[in-house]
PANUSE-562503 format. One line per 5 residues: number of its first residue (from 1); their letters; for each residue x, y, z of N, C-alpha, C, O, CB. Coordinates in nm, 3 decimals. Glycine has a CB too. Example, Ala and Ser with C-alpha at 12.3 -4.5 7.8 and 13.67 -1.06 7.14 Angstrom:
! PANUSE-562503
1> AS> 1.319,-0.569,0.780,1.230,-0.450,0.780,1.320,-0.330,0.780,1.424,-0.332,0.846,1.131,-0.447,0.905  1.285,-0.225,0.708,1.367,-0.106,0.714,1.290,0.003,0.787,1.341,0.114,0.804,1.408,-0.060,0.572 $
! end
This chain:
! PANUSE-562503
1> XXXXX> -1.213,7.789,8.861,-1.356,7.787,8.883,-1.385,7.794,9.032,-1.301,7.758,9.115,-1.419,7.663,8.820  -1.503,7.839,9.065,-1.546,7.848,9.204,-1.608,7.717,9.250,-1.638,7.630,9.169,-1.645,7.964,9.223  -1.625,7.706,9.382,-1.684,7.587,9.441,-1.816,7.553,9.371,-1.895,7.641,9.339,-1.706,7.606,9.591  -1.838,7.423,9.349,-1.960,7.376,9.286,-2.078,7.406,9.377,-2.072,7.381,9.497,-1.952,7.225,9.255  -2.187,7.460,9.319,-2.307,7.489,9.397,-2.417,7.393,9.355,-2.422,7.347,9.241,-2.351,7.636,9.378 $
6> XXXXX> -2.506,7.364,9.449,-2.618,7.276,9.420,-2.574,7.131,9.405,-2.457,7.099,9.426,-2.690,7.322,9.294  -2.668,7.044,9.370,-2.635,6.903,9.352,-2.529,6.885,9.244,-2.534,6.947,9.138,-2.761,6.822,9.316  -2.433,6.800,9.273,-2.321,6.779,9.181,-2.357,6.678,9.073,-2.426,6.580,9.100,-2.196,6.733,9.257  -2.311,6.701,8.953,-2.329,6.609,8.841,-2.225,6.499,8.851,-2.106,6.529,8.862,-2.318,6.685,8.704  -2.266,6.373,8.847,-2.173,6.260,8.858,-2.066,6.260,8.753,-1.959,6.202,8.774,-2.249,6.132,8.851 $
11> XXXXX> -2.091,6.322,8.640,-1.991,6.330,8.534,-1.867,6.406,8.579,-1.758,6.386,8.526,-2.050,6.396,8.410  -1.885,6.493,8.678,-1.773,6.573,8.727,-1.676,6.495,8.816,-1.565,6.542,8.840,-1.826,6.691,8.803  -1.716,6.378,8.865,-1.628,6.299,8.952,-1.527,6.221,8.868,-1.560,6.170,8.761,-1.710,6.203,9.041  -1.404,6.213,8.917,-1.298,6.147,8.841,-1.200,6.076,8.934,-1.193,6.105,9.054,-1.224,6.249,8.754  -1.126,5.982,8.877,-1.024,5.908,8.949,-0.889,5.941,8.887,-0.871,5.935,8.766,-1.051,5.755,8.946 $
16> XXXXX> -0.794,5.976,8.974,-0.657,6.003,8.934,-0.568,5.896,8.998,-0.598,5.849,9.108,-0.612,6.149,8.975  -0.461,5.860,8.932,-0.379,5.747,8.974,-0.232,5.773,8.942,-0.200,5.837,8.841,-0.426,5.617,8.906  -0.143,5.723,9.029,0.001,5.729,9.001,0.074,5.633,9.094,0.022,5.593,9.197,0.056,5.873,9.018  0.196,5.598,9.056,0.280,5.520,9.147,0.368,5.612,9.230,0.450,5.565,9.309,0.366,5.419,9.069  0.352,5.745,9.212,0.427,5.845,9.287,0.330,5.944,9.349,0.248,6.004,9.280,0.528,5.917,9.196 $
21> XXXXX> 0.338,5.960,9.481,0.247,6.051,9.550,0.263,6.193,9.499,0.375,6.242,9.483,0.271,6.046,9.700  0.150,6.259,9.474,0.151,6.397,9.429,0.157,6.414,9.278,0.149,6.526,9.229,0.266,6.468,9.489  0.172,6.305,9.203,0.178,6.317,9.056,0.066,6.237,8.990,0.082,6.188,8.878,0.315,6.268,9.004  -0.048,6.226,9.059,-0.160,6.149,9.007,-0.214,6.211,8.878,-0.221,6.333,8.864,-0.271,6.140,9.111  -0.251,6.123,8.783,-0.300,6.165,8.652,-0.436,6.100,8.628,-0.461,5.988,8.673,-0.199,6.126,8.539 $
26> XXXXX> -0.523,6.169,8.560,-0.657,6.121,8.530,-0.651,5.986,8.458,-0.578,5.971,8.360,-0.733,6.223,8.445  -0.728,5.887,8.506,-0.740,5.759,8.438,-0.840,5.780,8.323,-0.951,5.827,8.345,-0.786,5.642,8.536  -0.798,5.744,8.201,-0.873,5.778,8.081,-1.004,5.700,8.065,-1.017,5.588,8.113,-0.787,5.754,7.961  -1.098,5.763,7.997,-1.222,5.702,7.948,-1.311,5.643,8.057,-1.368,5.536,8.039,-1.189,5.595,7.851  -1.323,5.712,8.170,-1.407,5.663,8.280,-1.554,5.671,8.243,-1.599,5.763,8.175,-1.380,5.744,8.408 $
31> XXXXX> -1.629,5.572,8.291,-1.775,5.574,8.276,-1.844,5.582,8.411,-1.958,5.628,8.420,-1.822,5.449,8.200  -1.777,5.538,8.517,-1.832,5.553,8.652,-1.721,5.534,8.755,-1.615,5.477,8.725,-1.947,5.451,8.676  -1.746,5.582,8.875,-1.650,5.565,8.984,-1.724,5.578,9.116,-1.827,5.644,9.124,-1.534,5.668,8.974  -1.669,5.515,9.219,-1.731,5.525,9.351,-1.625,5.512,9.460,-1.521,5.449,9.440,-1.840,5.417,9.369  -1.655,5.571,9.574,-1.567,5.569,9.690,-1.648,5.516,9.807,-1.761,5.559,9.829,-1.508,5.710,9.721 $
36> XXXXX> -1.591,5.422,9.883,-1.657,5.367,10.001,-1.566,5.381,10.122,-1.446,5.354,10.114,-1.695,5.219,9.978  -1.624,5.423,10.233,-1.552,5.439,10.359,-1.616,5.345,10.460,-1.739,5.337,10.469,-1.555,5.588,10.410  -1.535,5.273,10.536,-1.585,5.179,10.637,-1.518,5.209,10.770,-1.397,5.231,10.777,-1.559,5.033,10.593  -1.599,5.208,10.876,-1.546,5.223,11.011,-1.597,5.106,11.092,-1.712,5.104,11.134,-1.587,5.361,11.076  -1.510,5.007,11.113,-1.548,4.889,11.190,-1.560,4.924,11.337,-1.506,5.025,11.384,-1.445,4.776,11.170 $
41> XXXXX> -1.631,4.840,11.408,-1.641,4.858,11.552,-1.589,4.733,11.622,-1.584,4.624,11.564,-1.787,4.888,11.594  -1.551,4.751,11.748,-1.506,4.640,11.832,-1.613,4.613,11.936,-1.666,4.706,11.997,-1.367,4.671,11.900  -1.644,4.487,11.956,-1.742,4.449,12.057,-1.673,4.450,12.194,-1.579,4.374,12.217,-1.804,4.309,12.026  -1.720,4.535,12.285,-1.663,4.542,12.419,-1.768,4.503,12.524,-1.759,4.543,12.640,-1.609,4.685,12.448  -1.865,4.425,12.482,-1.971,4.381,12.572,-1.914,4.289,12.681,-1.833,4.200,12.653,-2.083,4.308,12.494 $
46> XXXXX> -1.958,4.312,12.804,-1.918,4.227,12.916,-2.043,4.186,12.994,-2.155,4.224,12.959,-1.817,4.301,13.010  -2.024,4.109,13.096,-2.135,4.069,13.182,-2.195,4.190,13.255,-2.307,4.183,13.305,-2.090,3.964,13.284  -2.121,4.299,13.260,-2.168,4.421,13.324,-2.249,4.510,13.229,-2.293,4.618,13.268,-2.051,4.499,13.379  -2.270,4.466,13.105,-2.336,4.549,13.004,-2.488,4.543,13.011,-2.556,4.607,12.931,-2.291,4.507,12.867  -2.543,4.467,13.107,-2.688,4.463,13.123,-2.759,4.401,13.004,-2.871,4.440,12.972,-2.740,4.601,13.147 $
51> XXXXX> -2.696,4.306,12.939,-2.752,4.236,12.822,-2.766,4.326,12.700,-2.841,4.295,12.607,-2.887,4.180,12.858  -2.694,4.437,12.701,-2.689,4.525,12.584,-2.548,4.521,12.526,-2.449,4.527,12.599,-2.729,4.671,12.621  -2.541,4.511,12.394,-2.411,4.512,12.327,-2.350,4.650,12.338,-2.418,4.751,12.322,-2.424,4.469,12.179  -2.219,4.654,12.365,-2.144,4.779,12.369,-2.034,4.773,12.264,-1.970,4.670,12.245,-2.085,4.805,12.511  -2.014,4.885,12.197,-1.916,4.891,12.089,-1.817,5.005,12.113,-1.850,5.105,12.176,-1.985,4.909,11.954 $
56> XXXXX> -1.697,4.986,12.062,-1.595,5.090,12.061,-1.541,5.103,11.919,-1.567,5.018,11.833,-1.479,5.058,12.164  -1.466,5.209,11.897,-1.412,5.232,11.763,-1.316,5.119,11.723,-1.255,5.054,11.808,-1.340,5.369,11.757  -1.305,5.098,11.593,-1.214,4.997,11.540,-1.144,5.050,11.416,-1.126,5.171,11.400,-1.290,4.867,11.507  -1.104,4.960,11.330,-1.031,4.998,11.209,-1.117,5.074,11.111,-1.237,5.050,11.098,-0.975,4.875,11.143  -1.054,5.167,11.042,-1.118,5.240,10.933,-1.050,5.200,10.804,-0.930,5.172,10.802,-1.111,5.394,10.956 $
61> XXXXX> -1.125,5.198,10.696,-1.067,5.166,10.566,-1.151,5.231,10.456,-1.262,5.279,10.480,-1.058,5.012,10.545  -1.096,5.231,10.338,-1.167,5.288,10.224,-1.136,5.205,10.101,-1.034,5.136,10.093,-1.127,5.437,10.202  -1.225,5.214,10.006,-1.200,5.151,9.876,-1.253,5.242,9.767,-1.344,5.322,9.788,-1.267,5.011,9.869  -1.195,5.229,9.651,-1.234,5.308,9.536,-1.253,5.212,9.420,-1.167,5.127,9.394,-1.127,5.419,9.503  -1.363,5.225,9.349,-1.390,5.143,9.231,-1.411,5.235,9.112,-1.468,5.343,9.125,-1.513,5.051,9.253 $
66> XXXXX> -1.366,5.192,8.996,-1.379,5.274,8.877,-1.399,5.185,8.755,-1.343,5.076,8.747,-1.256,5.364,8.859  -1.478,5.232,8.660,-1.505,5.159,8.536,-1.469,5.247,8.417,-1.488,5.369,8.420,-1.653,5.115,8.528  -1.416,5.182,8.311,-1.364,5.257,8.197,-1.388,5.183,8.066,-1.405,5.061,8.063,-1.215,5.283,8.214  -1.390,5.260,7.958,-1.382,5.201,7.826,-1.234,5.172,7.801,-1.148,5.253,7.834,-1.443,5.296,7.716  -1.205,5.058,7.742,-1.065,5.019,7.719,-1.014,5.081,7.590,-1.080,5.074,7.486,-1.051,4.866,7.714 $
71> XXXXX> -0.897,5.142,7.597,-0.830,5.199,7.479,-0.682,5.166,7.489,-0.618,5.200,7.588,-0.853,5.355,7.469  -0.629,5.099,7.389,-0.487,5.062,7.388,-0.397,5.183,7.401,-0.290,5.174,7.461,-0.454,4.986,7.260  -0.438,5.297,7.345,-0.352,5.414,7.341,-0.377,5.513,7.456,-0.328,5.626,7.450,-0.370,5.485,7.211  -0.451,5.473,7.558,-0.477,5.564,7.670,-0.347,5.601,7.740,-0.261,5.516,7.764,-0.576,5.498,7.771  -0.332,5.728,7.774,-0.213,5.774,7.845,-0.202,5.705,7.980,-0.096,5.654,8.016,-0.216,5.927,7.863 $
76> XXXXX> -0.311,5.704,8.055,-0.319,5.629,8.180,-0.445,5.544,8.171,-0.557,5.596,8.168,-0.321,5.724,8.308  -0.425,5.413,8.167,-0.538,5.323,8.152,-0.506,5.187,8.210,-0.431,5.175,8.307,-0.576,5.309,8.006  -0.563,5.084,8.151,-0.550,4.949,8.202,-0.405,4.906,8.217,-0.370,4.847,8.319,-0.622,4.853,8.111  -0.322,4.933,8.118,-0.182,4.889,8.125,-0.109,4.948,8.245,-0.034,4.877,8.313,-0.108,4.929,7.997  -0.131,5.076,8.273,-0.065,5.141,8.386,-0.117,5.087,8.519,-0.040,5.067,8.613,-0.085,5.293,8.381 $
81> XXXXX> -0.247,5.062,8.527,-0.303,5.006,8.649,-0.250,4.864,8.672,-0.210,4.829,8.783,-0.458,5.004,8.643  -0.248,4.784,8.567,-0.203,4.647,8.577,-0.055,4.639,8.616,-0.014,4.549,8.690,-0.225,4.573,8.446  0.024,4.734,8.567,0.169,4.733,8.595,0.199,4.755,8.743,0.308,4.719,8.789,0.237,4.841,8.513  0.107,4.811,8.816,0.131,4.838,8.959,0.065,4.735,9.049,0.050,4.759,9.169,0.082,4.977,8.995  0.025,4.623,8.994,-0.059,4.528,9.067,0.002,4.476,9.197,-0.073,4.432,9.284,-0.089,4.412,8.979 $
86> XXXXX> 0.133,4.480,9.214,0.193,4.433,9.340,0.262,4.545,9.419,0.328,4.520,9.520,0.294,4.323,9.311  0.245,4.666,9.372,0.310,4.780,9.435,0.206,4.876,9.493,0.089,4.873,9.455,0.400,4.854,9.335  0.251,4.960,9.586,0.160,5.063,9.635,0.139,5.165,9.524,0.223,5.183,9.436,0.216,5.130,9.764  0.027,5.231,9.532,-0.002,5.337,9.437,-0.078,5.446,9.511,-0.110,5.431,9.629,-0.083,5.283,9.314  -0.108,5.553,9.444,-0.176,5.666,9.504,-0.297,5.699,9.418,-0.286,5.708,9.295,-0.081,5.788,9.519 $
91> XXXXX> -0.412,5.717,9.482,-0.534,5.749,9.409,-0.599,5.873,9.468,-0.587,5.902,9.587,-0.630,5.630,9.412  -0.669,5.944,9.382,-0.743,6.063,9.421,-0.882,6.052,9.361,-0.897,6.023,9.242,-0.670,6.196,9.375  -0.983,6.074,9.443,-1.122,6.074,9.399,-1.170,6.217,9.415,-1.174,6.269,9.526,-1.213,5.972,9.482  -1.205,6.281,9.306,-1.228,6.424,9.311,-1.325,6.471,9.205,-1.337,6.411,9.099,-1.097,6.497,9.297  -1.396,6.581,9.236,-1.470,6.646,9.128,-1.369,6.720,9.041,-1.252,6.732,9.079,-1.581,6.743,9.184 $
96> XXXXX> -1.412,6.769,8.927,-1.322,6.852,8.848,-1.264,6.956,8.943,-1.333,7.005,9.032,-1.397,6.921,8.726  -1.140,6.988,8.925,-1.066,7.067,9.024,-1.119,7.209,9.041,-1.058,7.306,8.996,-0.920,7.073,8.983  -1.234,7.220,9.107,-1.293,7.349,9.138,-1.247,7.395,9.276,-1.260,7.321,9.373,-1.448,7.342,9.131  -1.195,7.516,9.285,-1.151,7.571,9.413,-1.267,7.569,9.511,-1.376,7.617,9.480,-1.096,7.715,9.396  -1.242,7.514,9.630,-1.343,7.507,9.734,-1.411,7.372,9.744,-1.468,7.339,9.847,-1.447,7.612,9.711 $
101> XXXXX> -1.404,7.291,9.637,-1.458,7.155,9.643,-1.360,7.067,9.721,-1.248,7.109,9.749,-1.483,7.098,9.499  -1.403,6.947,9.754,-1.322,6.856,9.835,-1.280,6.734,9.755,-1.360,6.677,9.681,-1.399,6.812,9.958  -1.153,6.695,9.769,-1.106,6.571,9.707,-1.061,6.474,9.816,-1.028,6.515,9.927,-0.989,6.599,9.607  -1.060,6.346,9.781,-1.019,6.240,9.873,-0.893,6.178,9.816,-0.886,6.146,9.697,-1.132,6.133,9.892  -0.793,6.160,9.902,-0.662,6.111,9.857,-0.614,6.003,9.953,-0.627,6.016,10.074,-0.558,6.227,9.849 $
106> XXXXX> -0.556,5.894,9.896,-0.498,5.791,9.982,-0.402,5.700,9.908,-0.408,5.684,9.786,-0.608,5.708,10.045  -0.311,5.641,9.987,-0.222,5.537,9.936,-0.306,5.410,9.929,-0.390,5.385,10.015,-0.093,5.518,10.027  -0.282,5.329,9.825,-0.368,5.214,9.804,-0.290,5.096,9.748,-0.173,5.106,9.711,-0.481,5.250,9.712  -0.359,4.986,9.743,-0.314,4.865,9.674,-0.424,4.828,9.577,-0.543,4.834,9.610,-0.283,4.746,9.774  -0.384,4.791,9.456,-0.481,4.745,9.357,-0.541,4.615,9.406,-0.467,4.519,9.431,-0.415,4.728,9.216 $
111> XXXXX> -0.672,4.609,9.420,-0.740,4.489,9.471,-0.788,4.398,9.360,-0.783,4.276,9.372,-0.857,4.528,9.559  -0.836,4.458,9.249,-0.886,4.375,9.139,-0.895,4.453,9.009,-0.908,4.575,9.007,-1.022,4.318,9.173  -0.887,4.378,8.900,-0.912,4.430,8.765,-1.001,4.328,8.695,-0.979,4.207,8.707,-0.776,4.454,8.685  -1.100,4.376,8.624,-1.188,4.290,8.547,-1.206,4.350,8.408,-1.234,4.469,8.395,-1.325,4.271,8.619  -1.189,4.269,8.305,-1.202,4.314,8.166,-1.318,4.239,8.102,-1.335,4.119,8.124,-1.068,4.292,8.085 $
116> XXXXX> -1.398,4.310,8.023,-1.515,4.248,7.963,-1.535,4.300,7.821,-1.513,4.418,7.794,-1.641,4.274,8.048  -1.576,4.211,7.733,-1.606,4.251,7.596,-1.712,4.161,7.537,-1.688,4.042,7.516,-1.479,4.249,7.510  -1.829,4.215,7.510,-1.938,4.138,7.450,-1.938,4.153,7.298,-1.866,4.237,7.243,-2.072,4.182,7.507  -2.017,4.072,7.232,-2.029,4.077,7.086,-2.075,4.215,7.043,-2.178,4.265,7.088,-2.128,3.968,7.035  -1.999,4.277,6.955,-2.030,4.410,6.902,-2.059,4.511,7.013,-2.149,4.594,7.001,-2.148,4.402,6.807 $
121> XXXXX> -1.981,4.503,7.119,-1.997,4.594,7.231,-1.861,4.654,7.266,-1.758,4.607,7.218,-2.059,4.522,7.354  -1.861,4.757,7.347,-1.736,4.817,7.392,-1.660,4.721,7.482,-1.720,4.646,7.559,-1.762,4.949,7.465  -1.528,4.723,7.473,-1.446,4.654,7.571,-1.435,4.748,7.690,-1.400,4.865,7.676,-1.303,4.613,7.514  -1.465,4.695,7.807,-1.461,4.775,7.929,-1.374,4.706,8.032,-1.348,4.586,8.024,-1.602,4.800,7.984  -1.330,4.783,8.129,-1.260,4.724,8.242,-1.297,4.799,8.368,-1.334,4.917,8.364,-1.106,4.725,8.221 $
126> XXXXX> -1.287,4.730,8.479,-1.309,4.794,8.608,-1.189,4.762,8.696,-1.123,4.659,8.679,-1.442,4.745,8.674  -1.163,4.849,8.788,-1.053,4.830,8.882,-1.100,4.876,9.019,-1.181,4.967,9.031,-0.925,4.908,8.838  -1.048,4.811,9.122,-1.078,4.855,9.258,-0.949,4.862,9.338,-0.856,4.785,9.316,-1.181,4.760,9.326  -0.948,4.956,9.430,-0.831,4.983,9.514,-0.874,4.982,9.659,-0.982,5.030,9.693,-0.766,5.118,9.477  -0.789,4.928,9.746,-0.812,4.931,9.891,-0.710,5.024,9.955,-0.592,5.023,9.919,-0.803,4.787,9.952 $
131> XXXXX> -0.756,5.103,10.051,-0.667,5.198,10.118,-0.563,5.126,10.201,-0.585,5.016,10.251,-0.746,5.292,10.205  -0.448,5.191,10.216,-0.340,5.144,10.301,-0.287,5.266,10.376,-0.204,5.341,10.322,-0.227,5.072,10.219  -0.333,5.286,10.497,-0.294,5.406,10.571,-0.405,5.508,10.574,-0.522,5.477,10.550,-0.168,5.467,10.511  -0.368,5.629,10.603,-0.462,5.739,10.624,-0.531,5.781,10.496,-0.469,5.791,10.390,-0.391,5.858,10.686  -0.661,5.807,10.507,-0.740,5.864,10.399,-0.762,6.011,10.434,-0.807,6.042,10.544,-0.876,5.787,10.378 $
136> XXXXX> -0.731,6.101,10.341,-0.748,6.243,10.370,-0.852,6.305,10.277,-0.864,6.270,10.160,-0.614,6.316,10.356  -0.926,6.400,10.335,-1.016,6.484,10.258,-0.954,6.623,10.264,-0.922,6.674,10.372,-1.165,6.481,10.313  -0.938,6.684,10.148,-0.876,6.816,10.147,-0.952,6.909,10.054,-1.004,6.868,9.951,-0.729,6.805,10.104  -0.957,7.033,10.094,-1.023,7.136,10.012,-0.929,7.176,9.900,-0.810,7.201,9.922,-1.063,7.260,10.099  -0.982,7.183,9.780,-0.905,7.222,9.663,-0.881,7.372,9.668,-0.976,7.451,9.680,-0.977,7.181,9.532 $
141> X> -0.753,7.411,9.658,-0.721,7.554,9.663,-0.667,7.601,9.530,-0.635,7.719,9.515,-0.619,7.583,9.773 $
! end
């Protein structure tokens, strides 16, 4: 497919996950996902700053959050995410793989998992990942 034109439909965004870089697989039954990028600053204000705060660049980081319907038989789901809870993993945040669109890829650590099930409601879970190292944006070819 060609690059997506116009406003993108949120349904097209997806999260891929693996414990091996380059072999990420779609996490099943997603209902929502989000990516956050943070660029901290360092305060470099001195007495020479004329009573104005001065800032310089600092650490950058990213996080990815995703929500899913729980299914015991999911190829990649809660069990696979939970199994990597103390190990590094690799995540990709991407629209459906349309040539020319951009995906975000990074090494991460699982930060949290939350499971919920109400009376006569779907069992759902959410997971969040924190970046560890460089975050890359790459054009899908």
